[in-house]
NUGUBA-683723 format. One record per residue: y, z, x of N, C-alpha, C in turn. Coordinates in steps of 0.02 Angstrom, whole numbers. Last residue first. Layout:
// residues N
Y; Z; X; Y; Z; X; Y; Z; X
...
//
This chain:
// residues 374
1016; -904; 184; 1018; -839; 219; 963; -838; 274
1001; -1021; 117; 1054; -1020; 166; 1056; -956; 205
941; -944; -28; 951; -1007; 6; 1010; -1001; 56
875; -781; -11; 925; -825; -41; 936; -888; 2
698; -765; 10; 768; -754; 32; 815; -801; -8
541; -692; 31; 585; -728; -14; 658; -713; 7
383; -694; 100; 452; -677; 110; 496; -722; 67
219; -629; 87; 268; -679; 60; 340; -655; 70
77; -606; 188; 139; -580; 164; 188; -636; 143
-39; -646; 246; -31; -659; 175; 36; -636; 145
-63; -637; 379; -73; -577; 342; -58; -586; 267
-63; -776; 417; -103; -728; 452; -116; -669; 410
30; -852; 351; -40; -871; 342; -87; -819; 373
160; -794; 263; 129; -788; 327; 56; -800; 321
264; -901; 167; 206; -857; 170; 176; -853; 237
426; -916; 90; 379; -931; 143; 321; -882; 146
561; -980; -4; 497; -946; -3; 455; -968; 57
720; -968; -64; 681; -991; -10; 618; -949; -3
761; -1007; -236; 754; -960; -179; 710; -991; -127
780; -1071; -361; 803; -1102; -298; 807; -1054; -240
729; -1038; -482; 786; -998; -456; 813; -1019; -391
634; -1144; -485; 678; -1131; -541; 739; -1090; -516
560; -1152; -367; 582; -1213; -402; 632; -1201; -457
547; -1016; -316; 569; -1072; -273; 596; -1132; -311
513; -936; -427; 562; -914; -379; 591; -974; -338
413; -1010; -488; 471; -989; -528; 531; -970; -482
314; -1024; -393; 357; -1079; -403; 420; -1062; -444
235; -912; -414; 282; -910; -357; 335; -967; -365
225; -866; -584; 206; -910; -528; 256; -908; -474
242; -685; -616; 260; -756; -629; 232; -798; -572
204; -530; -696; 193; -576; -640; 209; -647; -661
254; -369; -739; 258; -442; -758; 251; -484; -693
153; -223; -748; 204; -262; -714; 200; -335; -736
49; -152; -803; 115; -133; -822; 171; -173; -789
-63; -220; -753; -51; -153; -734; 22; -131; -746
11; -369; -797; -47; -341; -758; -28; -271; -734
59; -502; -895; 67; -432; -884; 2; -403; -852
116; -664; -842; 64; -620; -861; 83; -547; -853
186; -828; -875; 193; -757; -851; 141; -716; -880
79; -974; -855; 124; -933; -895; 132; -863; -864
71; -1122; -759; 47; -1055; -773; 98; -1016; -808
135; -1242; -741; 64; -1241; -737; 32; -1171; -746
269; -1247; -763; 248; -1237; -693; 170; -1236; -686
387; -1339; -858; 319; -1308; -855; 300; -1303; -779
560; -1308; -899; 506; -1343; -863; 442; -1304; -865
706; -1329; -1005; 645; -1291; -982; 593; -1336; -947
863; -1391; -946; 803; -1400; -991; 744; -1360; -962
996; -1280; -905; 949; -1333; -890; 893; -1334; -936
1083; -1177; -919; 1076; -1223; -972; 1029; -1283; -961
994; -1059; -821; 1056; -1075; -857; 1044; -1122; -917
836; -1118; -795; 892; -1087; -761; 955; -1110; -795
670; -1093; -860; 735; -1129; -856; 782; -1088; -814
502; -1121; -915; 548; -1087; -868; 612; -1128; -864
350; -1093; -988; 417; -1128; -999; 467; -1088; -961
217; -1046; -1039; 231; -1088; -979; 294; -1127; -990
199; -893; -1100; 234; -953; -1112; 249; -992; -1048
152; -762; -1077; 105; -813; -1105; 138; -877; -1124
311; -686; -1093; 240; -679; -1078; 199; -735; -1112
454; -773; -1039; 418; -741; -1094; 343; -740; -1077
606; -762; -951; 540; -784; -954; 504; -743; -1010
771; -821; -912; 730; -776; -952; 658; -807; -952
928; -821; -821; 866; -854; -846; 827; -801; -884
1078; -849; -731; 1037; -815; -782; 979; -857; -801
1220; -828; -628; 1151; -855; -636; 1114; -817; -688
1338; -766; -606; 1339; -815; -659; 1268; -845; -671
1259; -618; -554; 1324; -654; -560; 1320; -701; -619
1104; -631; -607; 1141; -613; -545; 1205; -654; -542
966; -596; -714; 1035; -617; -700; 1056; -594; -633
840; -611; -836; 856; -609; -764; 928; -633; -752
733; -535; -951; 797; -569; -940; 821; -557; -869
573; -553; -1008; 613; -520; -958; 675; -564; -948
484; -513; -1163; 520; -561; -1116; 558; -520; -1065
450; -470; -1290; 398; -479; -1233; 425; -528; -1185
537; -438; -1384; 528; -509; -1372; 470; -525; -1322
523; -299; -1371; 518; -331; -1436; 502; -407; -1429
549; -269; -1238; 480; -262; -1262; 472; -295; -1333
627; -339; -1113; 635; -333; -1185; 568; -328; -1218
681; -285; -953; 623; -302; -998; 642; -292; -1068
787; -358; -838; 785; -312; -894; 726; -335; -937
844; -370; -680; 787; -389; -720; 777; -338; -773
969; -426; -575; 954; -382; -628; 897; -409; -669
951; -448; -396; 949; -474; -465; 940; -417; -514
944; -406; -265; 1001; -383; -303; 1007; -421; -372
828; -428; -202; 879; -478; -190; 941; -464; -238
745; -332; -254; 765; -327; -184; 818; -376; -163
727; -383; -381; 773; -328; -374; 791; -316; -300
628; -485; -364; 699; -503; -375; 746; -446; -364
510; -414; -340; 531; -467; -295; 603; -480; -302
499; -322; -443; 505; -296; -374; 529; -353; -327
491; -415; -557; 544; -367; -550; 554; -344; -474
375; -503; -533; 440; -524; -546; 494; -475; -529
246; -515; -422; 280; -468; -466; 355; -489; -474
162; -677; -427; 200; -627; -390; 235; -580; -440
26; -784; -408; 66; -744; -454; 99; -685; -417
-15; -946; -365; 0; -879; -336; 46; -843; -385
-127; -1030; -477; -60; -1021; -449; -55; -949; -417
-249; -1051; -542; -243; -1069; -471; -175; -1057; -440
-254; -1003; -665; -232; -1070; -660; -225; -1095; -587
-279; -870; -650; -333; -910; -675; -317; -986; -670
-193; -827; -493; -206; -827; -563; -263; -874; -584
-204; -736; -350; -214; -803; -375; -233; -801; -449
-76; -611; -315; -145; -638; -327; -145; -707; -350
13; -480; -226; 13; -541; -265; -62; -565; -271
2; -367; -155; 43; -362; -213; 51; -430; -249
-63; -376; -34; -101; -343; -88; -61; -340; -154
32; -435; 51; -24; -475; 27; -62; -442; -32
201; -392; 0; 140; -386; 40; 79; -423; 11
347; -469; -13; 291; -456; -55; 230; -454; -13
517; -441; 16; 453; -444; 46; 399; -426; -6
669; -525; 19; 622; -487; -23; 554; -494; 10
832; -526; 88; 762; -542; 91; 721; -496; 44
954; -478; 78; 952; -552; 74; 880; -571; 82
1028; -334; -1; 973; -366; 32; 976; -442; 25
1209; -295; 7; 1142; -303; -26; 1093; -341; 18
1326; -264; 73; 1326; -320; 22; 1258; -332; -10
1408; -118; 110; 1344; -153; 112; 1342; -203; 56
1545; -74; 210; 1519; -91; 145; 1455; -133; 154
1521; 55; 334; 1542; -11; 316; 1511; -28; 247
1468; 174; 369; 1529; 177; 325; 1551; 108; 306
1303; 242; 377; 1352; 186; 394; 1408; 187; 346
1177; 312; 400; 1242; 341; 396; 1295; 289; 418
1023; 299; 313; 1073; 267; 354; 1143; 301; 345
928; 452; 290; 963; 392; 263; 1012; 364; 311
786; 502; 376; 854; 510; 364; 891; 445; 342
636; 533; 301; 673; 486; 343; 747; 491; 324
490; 625; 284; 561; 625; 278; 593; 577; 325
343; 597; 202; 375; 584; 265; 452; 578; 256
202; 678; 130; 273; 656; 123; 304; 649; 194
37; 677; 56; 83; 676; 115; 154; 648; 97
-36; 781; -41; 3; 720; -53; 54; 718; 5
-176; 843; 53; -133; 845; -6; -101; 780; -20
-267; 860; 151; -197; 847; 171; -151; 851; 114
-387; 875; 86; -359; 934; 119; -289; 925; 145
-423; 744; 48; -393; 790; 1; -363; 853; 32
-372; 629; 182; -419; 668; 142; -386; 716; 97
-252; 492; 163; -279; 551; 197; -328; 588; 155
-199; 395; 92; -200; 383; 163; -229; 440; 202
-241; 434; -38; -219; 364; -26; -220; 351; 52
-269; 566; -72; -326; 522; -49; -303; 453; -32
-126; 580; -170; -184; 614; -143; -240; 564; -129
11; 466; -131; -33; 504; -177; -94; 529; -140
155; 488; -34; 90; 453; -40; 46; 496; -85
330; 462; -16; 274; 502; -47; 211; 457; -54
467; 490; 85; 416; 439; 63; 354; 474; 43
619; 547; 52; 550; 576; 65; 502; 523; 36
768; 521; 132; 722; 495; 82; 653; 520; 102
906; 636; 151; 843; 606; 174; 806; 575; 117
1012; 708; 104; 1027; 655; 152; 966; 621; 180
953; 800; 12; 990; 821; 73; 996; 769; 123
838; 686; -50; 859; 757; -51; 892; 769; 16
750; 571; -151; 805; 584; -105; 828; 655; -109
579; 508; -156; 635; 541; -187; 689; 556; -132
457; 382; -191; 501; 419; -144; 552; 455; -187
325; 264; -195; 356; 321; -223; 399; 358; -169
338; 87; -182; 322; 151; -147; 358; 209; -179
352; -40; -220; 342; 9; -271; 324; 77; -243
357; -120; -103; 415; -115; -145; 409; -59; -197
270; -17; 23; 277; -75; -18; 335; -67; -67
223; 29; 190; 254; 42; 128; 259; -23; 86
60; 24; 276; 130; 3; 266; 154; 22; 198
-64; 80; 282; -59; 7; 294; 13; -16; 285
-153; 222; 332; -89; 195; 314; -83; 121; 332
-332; 202; 315; -272; 236; 328; -207; 199; 306
-441; 121; 300; -429; 173; 248; -365; 208; 260
-442; 42; 408; -424; 11; 346; -413; 61; 291
-398; 173; 528; -422; 103; 512; -399; 79; 444
-410; 342; 466; -399; 293; 517; -421; 225; 492
-329; 471; 370; -382; 423; 379; -359; 371; 436
-263; 624; 442; -257; 562; 406; -319; 519; 418
-265; 732; 525; -255; 748; 453; -255; 686; 409
-272; 689; 653; -335; 719; 625; -326; 733; 552
-146; 644; 692; -195; 598; 669; -254; 630; 633
-15; 679; 722; -56; 728; 683; -114; 689; 653
54; 579; 781; 64; 645; 808; 19; 698; 778
27; 471; 700; -3; 473; 766; 4; 541; 799
112; 503; 591; 38; 507; 584; 5; 511; 653
238; 478; 646; 222; 543; 625; 145; 552; 614
223; 340; 677; 239; 388; 730; 220; 460; 709
210; 286; 549; 157; 280; 599; 164; 329; 655
338; 320; 497; 276; 348; 469; 218; 343; 514
423; 237; 572; 431; 313; 568; 369; 346; 547
375; 111; 548; 379; 136; 619; 384; 212; 619
393; 96; 412; 327; 95; 441; 324; 127; 510
533; 100; 396; 492; 156; 371; 423; 159; 402
570; -20; 459; 600; 41; 477; 558; 101; 457
491; -118; 399; 482; -108; 469; 513; -38; 491
539; -106; 261; 468; -94; 281; 459; -81; 354
681; -132; 264; 656; -64; 256; 581; -54; 272
759; -241; 277; 709; -230; 327; 678; -158; 323
856; -239; 178; 798; -280; 167; 744; -271; 221
907; -61; 163; 914; -131; 176; 851; -172; 172
889; 70; 126; 880; 55; 196; 890; -21; 215
924; 77; -13; 939; 131; 35; 940; 111; 105
874; -39; -71; 946; -18; -84; 968; 33; -29
742; -32; -35; 783; -85; -5; 857; -69; -15
699; 72; -112; 703; 82; -42; 744; 28; -7
806; 75; -259; 746; 58; -223; 754; 76; -151
861; 132; -415; 874; 129; -344; 810; 125; -305
905; 60; -572; 853; 87; -528; 875; 79; -453
1050; 102; -661; 1014; 54; -618; 962; 89; -576
1135; 118; -815; 1097; 147; -762; 1058; 91; -723
1288; 91; -860; 1225; 52; -862; 1185; 72; -803
1369; 194; -826; 1370; 172; -896; 1307; 126; -910
1265; 290; -712; 1324; 250; -731; 1316; 230; -802
1181; 357; -601; 1206; 385; -662; 1272; 347; -677
1044; 265; -536; 1116; 280; -533; 1138; 307; -600
884; 331; -489; 926; 286; -523; 998; 309; -516
716; 370; -471; 778; 361; -433; 822; 312; -467
573; 471; -488; 623; 426; -525; 689; 429; -485
403; 501; -460; 471; 503; -440; 511; 454; -479
254; 601; -467; 294; 546; -495; 369; 555; -476
106; 645; -389; 181; 650; -384; 207; 590; -419
-41; 739; -426; -5; 675; -429; 72; 688; -427
-195; 817; -387; -124; 818; -386; -94; 748; -386
-324; 915; -425; -303; 848; -428; -231; 845; -436
-419; 1043; -334; -358; 1023; -374; -344; 948; -368
-597; 1021; -335; -533; 1036; -302; -475; 1014; -347
-688; 1054; -486; -680; 1030; -419; -615; 1051; -390
-679; 1098; -613; -737; 1119; -577; -731; 1103; -502
-504; 1099; -607; -562; 1108; -649; -621; 1133; -609
-332; 1084; -608; -389; 1113; -573; -443; 1125; -624
-191; 978; -583; -244; 1003; -628; -304; 1028; -586
-24; 948; -567; -84; 973; -530; -133; 1002; -581
114; 850; -544; 63; 866; -592; -2; 886; -554
286; 851; -513; 219; 865; -482; 172; 886; -537
422; 746; -499; 378; 784; -544; 308; 788; -515
586; 725; -446; 514; 729; -425; 476; 773; -474
729; 621; -451; 687; 671; -483; 614; 666; -457
895; 585; -421; 826; 577; -396; 787; 637; -423
1039; 491; -444; 998; 545; -472; 925; 531; -446
1191; 449; -370; 1118; 443; -364; 1082; 503; -397
1331; 456; -365; 1296; 439; -427; 1223; 434; -427
1393; 503; -251; 1388; 428; -257; 1341; 411; -319
1342; 655; -284; 1367; 615; -226; 1346; 542; -236
1292; 703; -402; 1360; 723; -384; 1386; 688; -323
1162; 673; -437; 1212; 623; -450; 1283; 638; -430
1068; 766; -398; 1097; 768; -466; 1150; 719; -482
917; 765; -320; 985; 742; -314; 1013; 733; -384
805; 830; -365; 820; 836; -294; 890; 807; -277
742; 921; -480; 797; 876; -478; 824; 875; -410
575; 949; -499; 632; 965; -457; 681; 908; -459
447; 1015; -609; 491; 960; -583; 545; 991; -538
273; 1034; -653; 338; 1057; -637; 382; 1005; -606
123; 1074; -722; 171; 1021; -717; 240; 1050; -705
-42; 1124; -708; 27; 1143; -690; 69; 1080; -682
-188; 1177; -785; -139; 1121; -777; -72; 1142; -765
-354; 1233; -765; -282; 1246; -760; -242; 1180; -753
-499; 1294; -855; -462; 1242; -814; -388; 1263; -816
-584; 1451; -851; -537; 1406; -881; -508; 1353; -827
-760; 1449; -815; -695; 1474; -794; -640; 1424; -823
-913; 1498; -878; -860; 1446; -882; -790; 1479; -861
-1079; 1526; -827; -1013; 1550; -838; -962; 1491; -836
-1218; 1447; -917; -1183; 1471; -856; -1110; 1487; -872
-1299; 1390; -1020; -1301; 1461; -1006; -1270; 1481; -940
-1297; 1261; -1064; -1340; 1274; -1007; -1339; 1348; -986
-1205; 1269; -1169; -1270; 1240; -1180; -1322; 1257; -1128
-1093; 1319; -1106; -1127; 1360; -1159; -1197; 1332; -1170
-1062; 1213; -1024; -1077; 1278; -994; -1115; 1321; -1047
-1032; 1115; -1112; -1089; 1104; -1067; -1110; 1172; -1039
-919; 1167; -1171; -976; 1156; -1212; -1038; 1147; -1170
-835; 1166; -1058; -853; 1232; -1091; -913; 1222; -1135
-821; 1033; -1031; -853; 1077; -984; -875; 1142; -1012
-753; 990; -1146; -817; 964; -1130; -856; 1006; -1081
-636; 1063; -1131; -676; 1077; -1191; -745; 1049; -1176
-581; 1007; -1012; -597; 1078; -1016; -645; 1093; -1075
-564; 873; -1053; -611; 890; -999; -631; 964; -1000
-467; 886; -1155; -533; 859; -1170; -587; 877; -1114
-364; 942; -1080; -390; 981; -1139; -462; 953; -1155
-334; 839; -993; -363; 901; -965; -391; 944; -1022
-288; 741; -1082; -346; 725; -1038; -377; 793; -1015
-179; 802; -1139; -233; 784; -1182; -294; 772; -1142
-95; 818; -1026; -115; 876; -1063; -181; 859; -1104
-67; 684; -995; -103; 727; -948; -134; 787; -983
4; 652; -1111; -58; 615; -1093; -99; 655; -1048
114; 733; -1105; 70; 741; -1159; 1; 707; -1147
174; 681; -984; 152; 749; -989; 100; 759; -1045
206; 549; -1027; 159; 560; -970; 132; 630; -973
296; 581; -1128; 235; 547; -1145; 182; 552; -1089
403; 636; -1054; 365; 679; -1105; 300; 644; -1122
443; 525; -980; 422; 586; -946; 379; 628; -994
479; 430; -1081; 424; 416; -1033; 399; 479; -1001
582; 497; -1148; 519; 480; -1186; 463; 466; -1137
678; 505; -1047; 649; 567; -1078; 583; 554; -1114
700; 366; -1032; 673; 406; -977; 644; 470; -1004
757; 332; -1157; 696; 298; -1131; 663; 341; -1078
871; 413; -1160; 818; 420; -1210; 753; 389; -1187
940; 357; -1045; 920; 429; -1049; 866; 439; -1100
965; 227; -1085; 919; 239; -1028; 895; 311; -1031
1059; 263; -1183; 998; 226; -1200; 944; 235; -1146
1161; 330; -1113; 1116; 368; -1158; 1057; 329; -1181
1223; 330; -967; 1187; 281; -1003; 1140; 316; -1052
1262; 453; -911; 1316; 408; -941; 1282; 354; -983
1170; 602; -948; 1175; 537; -915; 1229; 493; -954
1142; 731; -996; 1208; 718; -974; 1217; 650; -938
1014; 760; -1025; 1058; 761; -1080; 1131; 743; -1060
839; 754; -992; 907; 736; -971; 951; 736; -1033
726; 873; -972; 752; 833; -1027; 825; 816; -1007
579; 905; -873; 653; 896; -879; 672; 856; -941
444; 1015; -913; 470; 949; -897; 546; 948; -905
317; 1125; -878; 389; 1121; -887; 415; 1052; -865
170; 1203; -911; 202; 1139; -911; 277; 1146; -927
30; 1269; -889; 98; 1290; -869; 137; 1227; -859
-120; 1307; -970; -69; 1259; -956; -1; 1291; -943
-281; 1333; -962; -222; 1373; -949; -167; 1322; -927
-411; 1297; -1069; -360; 1266; -1024; -296; 1312; -1018
-490; 1345; -1164; -518; 1338; -1099; -471; 1304; -1049
-420; 1331; -1285; -430; 1401; -1257; -459; 1398; -1184
-300; 1220; -1325; -369; 1226; -1300; -378; 1291; -1261
-171; 1203; -1351; -208; 1237; -1404; -282; 1246; -1381
-30; 1218; -1239; -98; 1191; -1254; -132; 1235; -1307
142; 1171; -1236; 89; 1217; -1244; 21; 1183; -1255
282; 1133; -1135; 231; 1110; -1177; 173; 1158; -1177
458; 1158; -1118; 391; 1179; -1104; 342; 1152; -1156
601; 1089; -1040; 558; 1091; -1102; 490; 1111; -1082
767; 1111; -977; 693; 1113; -969; 658; 1118; -1036
900; 993; -955; 875; 1058; -978; 798; 1054; -970
1019; 913; -843; 955; 920; -877; 942; 988; -903
1154; 930; -818; 1128; 862; -821; 1058; 862; -855
1241; 1054; -908; 1192; 1034; -856; 1169; 963; -870
1415; 1031; -948; 1346; 1042; -969; 1299; 1022; -915
1541; 1104; -839; 1509; 1045; -873; 1440; 1065; -896
1650; 1236; -868; 1590; 1212; -836; 1560; 1155; -874
1827; 1258; -841; 1769; 1243; -883; 1710; 1223; -843
1916; 1392; -764; 1895; 1321; -763; 1833; 1315; -807
2004; 1509; -870; 1954; 1495; -819; 1935; 1420; -825
2182; 1528; -890; 2115; 1511; -917; 2067; 1492; -863
2293; 1658; -872; 2263; 1602; -841; 2192; 1588; -870
2441; 1699; -967; 2373; 1713; -947; 2340; 1649; -918
2571; 1680; -1012; 2562; 1684; -941; 2489; 1697; -916
2606; 1665; -1145; 2584; 1729; -1125; 2565; 1734; -1050
2650; 1535; -1176; 2693; 1592; -1199; 2664; 1660; -1172
2500; 1454; -1166; 2568; 1449; -1188; 2597; 1515; -1210
2411; 1494; -1015; 2413; 1490; -1087; 2485; 1491; -1112
2409; 1397; -867; 2437; 1455; -900; 2436; 1442; -976
2254; 1334; -799; 2321; 1323; -831; 2342; 1385; -867
2163; 1288; -658; 2178; 1337; -711; 2246; 1329; -736
2111; 1118; -642; 2153; 1174; -620; 2160; 1222; -677
1946; 1059; -625; 2004; 1066; -665; 2046; 1126; -642
1809; 989; -600; 1865; 1005; -555; 1928; 1003; -596
1668; 1063; -665; 1723; 1018; -678; 1781; 1039; -634
1512; 1078; -575; 1581; 1111; -599; 1630; 1055; -611
1352; 1062; -627; 1408; 1025; -594; 1475; 1057; -619
1200; 1140; -602; 1263; 1140; -641; 1319; 1111; -600
1027; 1116; -621; 1085; 1112; -579; 1149; 1108; -624
891; 1214; -662; 947; 1176; -693; 1007; 1174; -645
795; 1295; -615; 782; 1223; -611; 837; 1182; -640
820; 1426; -610; 786; 1401; -671; 771; 1328; -668
884; 1434; -490; 818; 1464; -494; 782; 1441; -555
961; 1270; -461; 962; 1343; -476; 889; 1369; -486
976; 1166; -326; 946; 1176; -393; 943; 1253; -404
1132; 1121; -247; 1068; 1154; -246; 1041; 1165; -317
1203; 957; -239; 1206; 1027; -265; 1136; 1057; -262
1224; 874; -85; 1192; 876; -148; 1189; 948; -175
1286; 851; 36; 1321; 893; -10; 1291; 891; -79
1249; 678; 75; 1259; 749; 97; 1296; 787; 37
1220; 544; 67; 1199; 589; 12; 1202; 663; 33
1257; 438; 140; 1223; 492; 175; 1195; 542; 127
1259; 270; 99; 1268; 335; 75; 1225; 387; 114
1241; 137; 131; 1279; 178; 175; 1279; 254; 158
1175; 79; 30; 1138; 93; 91; 1174; 140; 134
1288; 81; -60; 1223; 112; -75; 1184; 126; -16
1419; 49; -81; 1402; 80; -18; 1333; 113; -25
1429; -8; -203; 1462; -41; -148; 1442; -13; -82
1361; 77; -286; 1331; 13; -277; 1364; -27; -221
1449; 192; -279; 1380; 194; -257; 1354; 127; -240
1569; 149; -331; 1568; 168; -262; 1495; 170; -237
1512; 18; -441; 1545; 81; -430; 1543; 92; -353
1457; -91; -528; 1508; -100; -474; 1543; -33; -469
1276; -77; -537; 1343; -83; -566; 1391; -90; -511
1104; -88; -585; 1152; -90; -530; 1224; -108; -558
912; -60; -655; 980; -39; -634; 1025; -76; -583
808; -64; -799; 822; -43; -734; 890; -71; -710
722; -13; -945; 775; -50; -915; 790; -21; -847
547; -26; -965; 605; 16; -962; 659; -21; -923
//
């Protein structure tokens, strides 16, 4: 899916945005943005016309289940007012595909449990699947759109809950918004300190030691609402099931100066690996987007296009060939790989091809990438 950044007020003051004044979500889940238009007198009769209302950014869509042993209550958002219609179509497809996948899984599990109950002669209670969404920021302030989708299924055991979040700019070319965009390149230390303090004040609700909170990462789930970023952790990730899906609200920076973007990219030890060719493989998109690179995936070519200003490059899956601009391609001893839906490249692509400064902490394995001279 294509991801995001343009030259608007949002991208110039992205970290600075306080995001105050976000429109409230209506009872039906549909936020309405009013068009700021003056009432005008109708020609010749002096009557005043009412201000027009813009179409809602999203509408709701419900999905039904045909499985009698599953009670499904599914409402998903359908974006219809985004400036980037291509991104809008991709996003709607992803959201609906996830919902249908969850529905199919729970239908299968409900049917299997019902058959087992009938075979063994015990009572069967219907399974339940609830999917609902909240548009927590509708783009009315600096163009940031933030969406939270909650999926909760209940079967023979305790409820199984998952939170999915989407954060992007509503521009002609939509751009993904990251924690680095909101809090700057030092966001891990800022957020880690806040979260550790909150956990310490309520430690009995969280795991301790290696099973507990180990720090945020570039792919950390979050959503934005009322001037705060809510850092989301999935069920059982840092706490027992009784705690649910922990969220930690952190106030967004309230700075008015122009922000020029992150100059460092952090890759935690658990986010890189040694490939079959003995090379350190790092996540391409999350590493470069922290440094304000545009990384666009082309599924047809199975390639990622990379750009920042006049700098441009492209990599292709399973091809050990790397270049920068018009320079001749070079081999690095390992080809890009797709792993868990993310593209990984040899660390040398960042240092030897893109000429970025790379260092690794021998103690904790964390890799720091920065723009040369920063």
